C-alpha positions in Angstrom: 160.4 49.2 98.6 158.0 50.2 95.9 157.6 54.0 95.8 154.1 55.0 97.1 152.4 57.9 95.3 151.4 60.9 97.4 147.8 60.0 97.5 145.0 60.2 100.1 144.2 56.5 99.5 147.7 55.5 100.7 147.7 58.0 103.5 144.6 56.2 104.9 146.2 52.8 104.4 147.9 52.2 107.7 147.6 48.5 107.5 149.9 47.0 104.8 150.3 43.5 106.2 149.9 40.6 103.8 149.0 37.1 104.8 150.2 34.4 102.3 148.8 30.9 102.1 151.1 28.7 99.9 150.5 25.2 98.7 153.1 22.6 99.7 156.7 23.2 98.5 156.0 26.8 97.4 156.3 28.4 100.8 160.0 29.5 100.2 159.0 31.2 96.9 156.0 32.8 98.5 158.1 34.1 101.4 160.5 35.7 98.9 157.6 37.2 96.9 155.9 38.6 100.1 159.1 40.2 101.3 159.6 42.0 97.9 156.1 43.3 97.3 156.9 46.6 98.9 154.0 46.1 101.2 155.5 46.0 104.6 155.2 42.8 106.7 154.2 39.5 105.1 153.3 36.4 107.0 153.2 32.9 105.5 150.6 30.6 107.1 150.8 26.9 106.4 148.8 23.8 106.9 151.9 21.6 106.5 153.8 20.8 109.7 157.0 22.7 110.1 156.3 25.1 107.3 155.5 28.8 107.2 155.8 31.6 109.7 152.6 30.3 111.3 151.6 26.6 111.2 148.0 25.7 112.0 148.5 21.9 112.2 148.5 21.6 116.0 145.6 23.9 116.5 143.7 22.1 113.7 144.1 18.7 115.3 143.2 19.9 118.8 139.9 21.2 117.4 139.3 18.1 115.3 139.7 16.0 118.5 137.2 18.2 120.4 134.7 18.4 117.5 134.7 14.6 116.8 133.3 14.1 120.3 130.2 16.0 119.3 127.3 14.1 117.6 127.1 16.8 114.9 130.3 18.9 114.7 129.6 22.6 114.5 130.9 26.1 115.3 129.7 29.7 115.1 131.9 30.4 112.1 129.9 28.5 109.4 126.2 27.7 109.0 125.2 24.1 108.1 124.5 25.3 104.6 128.0 26.8 104.2 129.6 23.6 105.5 127.6 21.5 103.0 128.8 23.8 100.2 132.4 23.6 101.3 132.3 19.8 101.4 130.6 19.5 98.0 133.3 21.6 96.4 136.4 19.9 97.9 137.9 16.9 96.0 138.8 15.3 99.3 136.1 16.1 101.7 133.2 14.8 99.5 134.7 11.3 99.7 135.2 11.2 103.5 132.8 10.1 106.2 130.4 13.1 106.6 130.9 13.6 110.3 134.7 13.7 109.9 134.5 16.1 107.0 132.4 18.5 109.0 134.8 18.3 111.9 137.7 19.1 109.5 135.9 22.1 108.0 135.1 23.7 111.4 138.5 22.9 112.9 140.3 24.5 110.0 138.0 27.5 110.2 138.7 28.0 113.9 142.5 27.6 113.3 142.5 30.0 110.3 140.3 32.5 112.0 142.7 32.7 114.9 145.5 33.5 112.4 143.5 36.2 110.9 142.7 37.7 114.3 146.4 37.6 115.2 147.9 38.9 111.9 145.0 41.2 110.9 146.2 41.5 107.3 145.0 44.0 104.7 145.0 41.3 102.0 145.5 37.5 101.7 147.5 36.2 98.7 147.4 32.6 97.5 147.1 30.5 94.4 143.6 29.8 92.9 141.3 28.1 95.4 141.4 24.4 94.8 141.0 22.8 98.3 138.8 23.2 101.4 141.7 24.9 103.3 141.9 27.8 101.0 138.1 27.9 100.6 137.8 28.2 104.4 140.5 30.8 104.6 138.8 32.9 101.9 135.4 32.7 103.6 136.7 33.7 107.0 138.7 36.5 105.4 135.6 37.8 103.6 133.7 37.7 106.9 136.3 40.0 108.4 136.4 42.3 105.4 139.8 41.1 104.2 140.4 40.8 100.5 141.5 37.4 99.3 143.3 37.4 95.9 144.4 34.4 93.8 147.6 34.7 91.7 147.9 32.7 88.6 149.1 32.7 85.0 147.2 34.7 82.4 146.3 33.2 79.1 148.1 36.2 77.7 151.7 35.1 77.2 154.3 36.5 79.7 151.6 37.9 82.0 150.0 37.0 85.3 146.6 37.9 86.8 144.8 38.2 90.1 141.4 36.5 90.5 138.7 36.4 93.2 136.9 33.0 93.1 137.5 32.8 89.3 136.5 36.4 88.6 139.1 38.6 87.0 140.3 41.4 89.3 140.7 44.4 86.9 142.0 47.9 87.0 140.0 50.8 85.7 142.4 51.9 83.0 141.7 50.3 79.7 144.6 48.8 77.7 146.2 50.7 74.8 144.5 49.9 71.5 147.8 48.9 69.9 148.4 46.5 72.8 145.0 44.9 72.3 145.6 44.5 68.6 149.0 42.9 69.1 147.6 40.5 71.6 144.7 39.6 69.4 147.2 38.7 66.6 149.2 36.5 69.0 146.4 34.7 70.7 143.9 34.4 67.9 146.6 32.7 65.8 145.4 29.2 65.0 148.7 27.8 66.2 148.6 29.5 69.7 149.0 27.3 72.7 148.9 28.7 76.3 152.2 28.4 78.1 150.7 26.1 80.8 149.4 23.5 78.3 151.4 20.3 78.2 153.3 19.7 75.0 152.7 16.8 72.7 153.5 13.3 74.0 152.8 9.7 72.9 149.7 8.5 74.7 150.2 4.7 74.9 149.3 2.0 77.4 153.0 2.1 78.5 152.6 5.8 79.4 149.4 5.0 81.3 151.2 2.3 83.3 154.1 4.6 84.1 151.8 7.5 85.1 149.4 5.5 87.3 152.3 3.4 88.7 154.2 6.6 89.7 151.1 8.1 91.5 150.3 4.8 93.3 153.9 4.7 94.7 153.6 8.4 95.5 150.4 7.7 97.4 152.1 5.1 99.5 155.0 7.4 100.2 152.7 10.2 101.2 150.8 7.8 103.5 154.0 7.0 105.3 155.0 10.7 105.5 151.6 11.7 106.9 152.0 9.3 109.8 155.7 10.2 110.4 154.7 13.8 110.6 151.7 13.1 112.8 149.5 14.7 110.1 147.2 11.9 108.8 144.3 14.3 107.8 146.4 16.7 105.8 144.8 17.3 102.4 148.1 17.2 100.6 148.8 13.6 101.7 145.2 12.3 101.6 144.6 13.8 98.1 147.2 11.3 96.8 145.4 8.2 98.1 143.6 5.8 95.7 140.5 5.4 97.8 139.1 8.8 96.6 136.3 8.1 94.2 137.6 10.2 91.3 140.9 8.4 91.1 141.9 6.3 88.1 142.0 2.5 88.3 144.2 0.0 86.5 141.2 -1.1 84.4 141.1 2.5 83.0 144.1 1.6 80.8 141.6 0.8 78.1 141.2 4.5 77.6 143.7 4.2 74.8 141.2 1.9 73.0 138.4 4.3 73.4 140.1 6.9 71.1 138.7 6.5 67.6 141.2 6.4 64.8 138.4 6.9 62.3 137.1 10.1 64.0 137.8 12.3 61.0 135.7 10.1 58.6 132.9 10.0 61.1 133.1 13.8 61.6 133.0 14.5 57.8 129.5 13.0 57.5 128.3 16.1 59.3 128.5 19.8 58.0 130.7 22.1 60.1 127.7 23.8 61.7 126.6 20.4 63.1 130.0 19.7 64.7 130.6 20.5 68.3 133.9 20.1 70.1 133.6 19.0 73.8 136.8 20.2 75.4 137.1 18.2 78.6 139.4 19.6 81.3 141.3 18.7 84.4 139.0 17.2 86.9 138.7 17.7 89.8 140.3 21.1 89.9 139.9 24.7 91.0 138.0 26.1 88.1 135.2 23.5 88.1 134.7 23.3 91.8 135.3 26.8 93.0 134.7 29.2 90.1 131.1 28.3 89.6 128.8 29.9 92.1 126.0 27.5 91.3 126.9 24.3 93.1 124.6 22.2 90.9 127.0 22.8 88.0 130.0 21.3 89.7 128.4 17.8 89.2 130.8 17.9 86.3 130.6 14.4 84.7 126.8 14.3 84.8 126.6 17.8 83.5 128.9 17.0 80.5 126.9 13.8 79.7 123.7 15.8 79.8 125.1 18.5 77.5 126.4 15.9 75.0 123.0 14.2 75.0 121.4 17.6 74.2 123.7 18.2 71.2 123.4 14.6 70.0 119.6 14.9 70.1 119.8 17.9 67.8 121.8 16.1 65.2 125.3 17.2 66.1 128.4 15.0 66.0 130.1 15.5 69.4 133.9 15.4 69.2 135.2 14.6 72.6 138.7 16.1 73.2 140.2 15.1 76.5 142.8 17.3 78.3 146.3 16.0 77.6 147.2 16.4 81.3 144.3 14.2 82.3 145.8 11.1 80.6 146.3 8.5 83.4 143.7 10.3 85.6 140.5 10.0 83.6 138.1 7.3 84.5 136.7 5.3 81.5 133.3 4.9 83.1 132.6 8.6 82.4 133.8 8.2 78.8 131.7 5.1 78.4 128.6 7.1 79.2 129.5 9.7 76.6 130.3 7.2 73.9 127.0 5.4 74.5 125.2 8.4 73.0 124.6 8.6 69.3 127.2 10.4 67.2 129.7 10.9 70.0 133.3 10.3 69.0 136.5 10.4 71.2 139.3 12.1 69.4 142.9 10.7 70.0 144.9 12.6 72.5 147.5 13.7 70.0 145.0 15.6 68.0 145.3 19.3 69.0 142.5 21.4 70.2 143.4 24.0 67.6 142.9 21.4 64.8 139.4 20.6 66.2 138.5 24.2 66.5 139.3 24.7 62.8 136.9 21.8 61.9 134.0 22.7 64.3 131.2 25.2 64.3 130.5 25.1 68.1 132.5 24.5 71.2 131.4 23.4 74.7 133.6 23.5 77.7 133.0 24.5 81.3 135.9 26.8 82.2 138.7 25.5 80.0 140.9 27.7 77.9 139.6 26.1 74.7 136.4 28.0 75.3 138.3 31.2 75.0 140.2 30.1 72.0 136.9 29.0 70.3 135.4 32.4 70.7 138.5 34.1 69.3 138.3 31.7 66.4 134.7 32.8 65.7 132.9 29.7 66.9 129.8 29.8 69.1 131.5 29.1 72.4 129.3 27.6 75.2 130.9 28.0 78.6 130.1 28.3 82.3 131.3 31.3 84.4 135.1 32.0 84.2 137.5 34.9 84.2 137.3 35.2 80.4 133.7 34.6 79.6 131.1 37.4 79.2 128.1 38.0 77.1 127.5 38.7 74.2 130.7 37.0 73.1 129.9 33.7 74.7 126.8 31.6 75.3 126.7 31.3 79.1 125.4 28.3 81.0 124.5 29.3 84.5 121.6 27.0 85.6 121.4 23.2 85.5 117.9 23.3 83.9 119.4 25.2 80.9 121.3 22.1 79.8 118.5 20.3 77.9 118.0 23.3 75.6 121.7 24.1 75.2 122.1 22.8 71.7 119.1 24.7 70.5 120.4 27.9 72.1 123.8 27.5 70.5 122.2 26.8 67.0 120.0 29.9 67.2 122.7 32.2 68.6 123.6 35.1 66.4 126.5 37.5 67.1 125.7 41.2 66.9 129.2 42.3 66.2 131.9 41.3 63.6 134.7 39.0 64.7 137.3 41.8 64.8 135.2 43.7 67.4 134.5 40.6 69.4 138.2 39.6 69.5 139.3 43.0 70.7 136.6 43.2 73.3 137.6 39.8 74.7 141.3 40.6 74.7 140.8 44.1 76.2 138.8 42.4 79.1 141.8 40.0 79.7 144.4 42.7 79.6 142.6 44.9 82.1 143.2 42.1 84.6 146.7 41.0 83.5 150.2 42.4 84.2 153.7 41.6 83.1 155.1 38.8 85.4 156.4 35.3 85.1 154.0 33.2 87.2 156.1 30.1 86.8 159.1 31.6 88.5 158.1 29.4 91.5 159.4 26.3 89.6 162.8 25.2 90.9 163.1 28.4 92.9 166.3 28.6 94.9 166.3 31.2 97.8 170.1 31.1 97.8 170.1 32.2 94.1 166.7 33.8 93.5 165.4 33.8 90.0 165.3 37.4 88.7 161.8 36.6 87.4 160.6 36.0 90.9 161.7 39.5 92.0 160.1 41.0 89.0 156.9 39.2 89.7 156.9 40.3 93.3 157.3 43.9 92.4 154.6 43.6 89.7 152.1 42.1 92.2 153.0 44.8 94.7 152.4 47.5 92.1 149.0 45.9 91.1 148.0 45.9 94.8 149.0 49.6 95.0 146.8 50.3 92.0 143.8 48.5 93.5 144.2 50.6 96.6 144.2 53.8 94.6 141.1 52.7 92.9 139.3 51.9 96.2 139.2 48.1 95.4 141.5 47.1 98.3 
């Protein structure tokens, strides 16, 4: 057990139960983490049949069956406006028949609310929200005054962080100046690559065929598993199905031909201050759909096309850099719309983001890490809301009607502080929300021989929770 300071905050904290919601195949790791937090009882709740200390599957289906008999499925737990927002943000629900999607939202809310009533946790721990199940659990937790915290890797190497809907959960104590300076030197290095970024690969048509082929077979396997487990509406299984509108098609193999081998020659016709890098990112994913409070901004593809048109109109060359992990998942129809604009060039996948940052004067991304790296490199970095982005070090996009004037704003933007001050301010902000821990200790975790990094992470998370209690945040 973690030693608890003799403090009035802890004396008043009689409830130290933790509810954990894992994604599929991480429940064993999460159970180990929960038991080693030093926070008393931990309970794992799962939406996968046969998993977790509490499984909501049977309760969920009983409610779905009842709700689907109603002309307009509803419950007292969510307003119609909240349900509309939940469906709009979920990569699965927005492609389903609306009445079924509503029934699933209300059914999951009823099932999860019953768990919260039974367990009565002090805090809920999970990964970043990236599905309607965790979205529903967070909203019902919030309604009950229960803190919902998302554990993920920090961009700072060897560290993890806690988020709340994409906002960094920070402690009051500022980091030591020497730690800030050392981290600036490491992250602001032009060769820096976050630990979670996929390493270089050859992006060929053969790789595309292998990637899409694997996921098509996976989809068939998951379809069979879902029926065998009597769980056909489970997000984990449905999310693998090709009927979803954002899924890649075989015709998208031509994405390899859209990459422009002459991109550098085309770019060099423009001065650096008229070059903007568009760092695309994984889509659909947590940061786009759940970190942005303004639901109008999660219309991601249309938003990016509108932003590119705004920069093109102002005489910029737009250098489109796709996320390497999106290869085999990106639809070419979206890229066709971008490339139809004047002076828009798609850079080959094997060109690094760091190389493009060194050649550009401006960067645009929604919540991707390249937006952070651009600011540290001294570029004008245009971003939406995320854990790292704050004014005056970033140009913030918060409203859809701001897109048309985005290029003009970026061009006119002037920093008030030197680059050294800006870098230290950005890194200090990150360090206040980061702590030493190996987030990726869940990979290949074996409960019979636990990875020491998992134990270290559990204790670090427990200590961070203790600190949040002492500061009155939890």
